[in-house]
N, C-alpha and C positions, 0 to 999 in steps of 0.2 A: 504493500499499500504506500502510494507516493503522498506524503504530508507536505508537499511542496506547493500545490495549488488546490487549496481546500475549497476555493470559490468556484472552481470549475466543477468540482464534484457536487457541491450544493446545488448549483445551476443545473447539472444534469438530472440529480434526483428530483428537483423541483419540477424539470420539464418531464420526466417519466412519471411522476405522481399526479401532479396537477397540470404543469405547462401554461398556466395562466400568467404568473408573474415570477422572473427569476429572483434568488435569494439575494444576488449580488446588487442587482439594480431593481428595487421595488417601485417601478414606475406606474 
């Protein structure tokens, strides 16, 4: 597990789960 880019993983998980709004940029 690469703990270098957690934002990417969070966004990826968000997209997979909801895909409504990324965790990095809550727009």
